[in-house]
matplotlib code that plots the C-alpha trace (Angstrom):
import matplotlib.pyplot as plt

x = [0.0, 2.0, 0.5, 1.2, -0.8, 0.2, 1.0, -2.1, -4.5, -7.8, -7.6, -10.2, -9.4, -12.5, -13.3, -15.5, -15.1, -11.9, -10.3, -7.3, -8.0, -7.6, -4.6, -3.0, -3.7, -2.2, 1.0, 1.1, 0.6, 3.4, 1.0, 1.4, 4.6, 4.2, 5.4, 6.8, 7.4, 7.7, 5.6, 6.9, 5.1, 6.4, 9.7, 9.9, 10.0, 7.3, 9.8, 13.4, 12.2, 9.2, 9.3, 9.5, 6.8, 4.4, 5.0, 3.6, 0.6, -2.8, -5.0, -8.6, -9.2, -12.5, -12.7, -13.8, -10.6, -10.4, -9.1, -12.1, -10.4, -9.9, -12.1, -12.1, -9.7, -7.3, -7.4, -6.4, -3.7, -2.1, -2.3, -0.4, 2.1, 2.9, 4.1, 6.2, 3.7, 3.2, 0.9, -1.3, -4.5, -5.4, -5.3, -7.1, -9.9, -10.1, -10.4, -13.0, -15.0, -14.9, -16.0, -18.7, -17.0, -17.0, -19.8, -18.1, -14.7, -14.7, -16.9, -15.5, -14.9, -17.1, -20.1, -20.0, -22.3, -20.7, -21.0, -19.2, -16.4, -15.9, -15.5, -12.9, -10.9, -11.0, -9.7, -6.9, -5.7, -5.5, -3.9, -0.3, -1.4, -0.2, 0.6, -1.2, -4.5, -6.0, -9.6, -10.8, -14.7, -14.8, -18.5, -19.7, -22.6, -22.7, -25.5, -25.9, -25.2, -21.8, -21.0, -21.6, -19.5, -16.7, -16.5, -16.4, -13.4, -11.7, -12.1, -10.6, -7.6, -7.2, -7.4, -4.6, -2.3, -3.0, -3.2, -6.3, -6.7, -10.3, -12.0, -15.7, -18.7, -20.7, -19.7, -21.4, -18.8, -16.0, -17.6, -18.1, -14.8, -12.1, -10.0, -8.6, -9.8, -8.2, -10.5, -9.1, -10.3, -8.5, -5.4, -5.1, -5.8, -8.4, -8.9, -7.0, -8.0, -9.7, -13.2, -14.2, -12.6, -14.0, -17.4, -17.1, -15.5, -18.4, -21.2, -22.3, -25.7, -26.7, -24.9, -22.9, -22.5, -19.7, -21.8, -22.5, -18.8, -17.9, -20.4, -19.4, -15.7, -16.2, -18.2, -15.6, -12.6]
y = [0.0, 3.0, 6.5, 10.0, 13.0, 16.2, 19.2, 21.4, 18.7, 17.7, 13.9, 11.3, 7.9, 5.6, 1.9, -0.5, -1.3, -3.2, -1.9, -0.6, 3.2, 3.7, 1.4, 3.5, 6.6, 5.2, 4.3, 7.9, 9.2, 7.0, 4.9, 1.7, 0.4, -0.8, -4.4, -3.4, -0.2, 3.4, 6.6, 10.1, 13.4, 16.4, 14.5, 13.4, 9.6, 8.7, 6.3, 7.6, 11.3, 10.9, 14.2, 16.4, 14.2, 14.5, 18.2, 18.7, 16.5, 17.0, 14.0, 13.9, 10.3, 8.4, 7.4, 10.1, 10.2, 13.0, 13.8, 14.2, 16.5, 19.6, 22.3, 22.8, 25.7, 23.9, 20.8, 23.0, 24.8, 21.4, 20.3, 23.4, 22.7, 19.2, 21.0, 23.6, 26.4, 29.1, 32.2, 30.4, 31.7, 33.9, 30.9, 28.7, 31.3, 31.4, 27.7, 27.5, 30.2, 28.4, 25.2, 26.9, 26.1, 29.6, 28.9, 25.8, 27.1, 26.8, 23.7, 20.5, 17.9, 15.3, 17.6, 17.8, 16.0, 13.5, 16.1, 18.7, 16.4, 15.6, 19.4, 19.5, 16.6, 18.6, 21.8, 19.7, 18.6, 22.1, 24.1, 23.7, 24.8, 21.5, 21.6, 18.2, 17.6, 13.9, 13.7, 10.2, 10.3, 13.9, 14.3, 10.9, 11.2, 15.0, 17.4, 18.9, 22.5, 21.4, 19.6, 22.8, 24.9, 22.3, 22.1, 25.9, 26.0, 23.0, 24.5, 27.6, 25.8, 24.0, 27.3, 28.6, 25.7, 23.0, 19.5, 17.6, 13.8, 12.7, 9.3, 9.4, 7.2, 10.1, 9.7, 12.9, 14.7, 13.2, 13.9, 17.6, 18.3, 15.9, 16.6, 13.0, 9.8, 6.5, 3.6, 0.7, -2.8, -5.4, -3.2, -2.6, 0.5, -0.6, 2.8, 6.1, 9.1, 12.5, 12.6, 13.9, 11.0, 8.4, 9.7, 10.0, 6.6, 4.8, 7.0, 4.6, 5.7, 7.5, 10.1, 8.4, 9.5, 8.4, 5.9, 4.2, 4.2, 2.8, 0.0, -1.1, -1.1, -3.0, -5.7, -5.9, -6.4]
z = [0.0, -1.2, -1.8, -0.8, 0.3, -1.3, 0.9, 1.2, 0.0, 1.3, 1.2, 2.0, 3.4, 3.1, 3.6, 5.5, 9.2, 9.4, 6.3, 8.1, 8.2, 12.0, 12.0, 9.3, 11.3, 14.4, 12.4, 11.1, 14.7, 16.0, 18.2, 16.2, 14.7, 11.1, 10.4, 7.1, 5.1, 6.2, 6.7, 6.7, 7.6, 5.7, 5.3, 8.9, 9.4, 12.1, 13.8, 13.1, 13.6, 15.7, 17.6, 14.3, 12.6, 15.7, 16.0, 12.4, 13.1, 14.6, 15.1, 16.1, 17.3, 16.9, 20.6, 23.1, 25.2, 27.8, 31.2, 33.5, 36.1, 34.0, 32.3, 28.6, 28.8, 31.1, 28.8, 25.8, 27.8, 28.9, 25.3, 24.2, 26.9, 25.4, 22.4, 24.3, 23.7, 26.2, 26.0, 23.5, 24.8, 21.8, 19.5, 22.1, 22.2, 18.4, 18.2, 20.9, 19.1, 15.8, 17.4, 19.5, 22.8, 24.3, 26.7, 28.0, 28.4, 32.2, 32.3, 33.6, 30.9, 32.8, 32.4, 28.7, 26.2, 23.7, 20.9, 23.1, 24.1, 20.3, 19.8, 22.4, 20.8, 17.5, 19.5, 21.1, 17.7, 16.5, 19.5, 18.1, 14.6, 12.9, 9.2, 8.8, 10.4, 10.5, 11.3, 12.1, 12.0, 13.4, 13.1, 14.2, 16.7, 16.5, 15.5, 12.0, 13.3, 14.7, 11.4, 9.5, 11.8, 11.9, 8.2, 7.8, 10.2, 8.5, 5.1, 6.3, 7.6, 4.3, 2.4, 4.7, 3.6, 6.2, 4.8, 5.8, 5.9, 6.6, 7.4, 7.5, 7.2, 5.8, 2.3, 1.2, 3.4, 1.5, -1.8, -0.8, 0.7, -0.5, -3.7, -3.8, -2.2, -1.3, -0.7, 1.5, 1.9, 4.1, 4.3, 0.5, -1.6, -4.1, -5.6, -5.6, -7.6, -7.6, -6.4, -9.8, -11.7, -9.3, -9.8, -13.6, -14.0, -12.3, -13.7, -16.4, -17.9, -14.7, -12.5, -9.7, -6.1, -3.8, -2.0, -5.3, -6.2, -2.8, -2.9, -6.3, -5.4, -2.2, -4.1, -6.9, -4.6]

ax = plt.figure().add_subplot(projection="3d")
ax.plot(x, y, z, "-o")
ax.set_aspect("equal")
plt.show()
């Protein structure tokens, strides 16, 4: 499985459950060691040059992992400290504003709803202004209003030059936002092309949408 994500790209990583998407993300983040091959983030090998690779990367995990003893603002300040950032409150405030977390800034993490906790996970991934942002099912289980606000902010980051890698079960999100898409099955890339080409190649006599392309490829392979 060899492919690259171009700097500044909005890239989709799709596949059924068990296809290897989260495993690949864990390898990129340095949480899992690959049994073969190598991965680099902006030229930094994720094993040999872990610190530099991790500093350029922001990951929003699928699981709701949080420290229950701190407020939202404290959580984001601690996350900033992990990357050696002090006096980061202006950016923290901006991130919270765009994720509609202002009213919850001083709320304990334990008191938040699942959707609010997911917003905090997104904010944590962004506090050090990473060049590459990996979103693993970022809108799973959250309301439509948050999805819209989140995508506005993520698109803005992409326009500002941040590379975005997205996994999602909402195929319309990938179709709307991703410039290129890789589809995985059982750890293999079964398709890799621009979103436009994927849709065009599977259109047939009727217009195709990404869900149609996805289902056809999963059956074929």
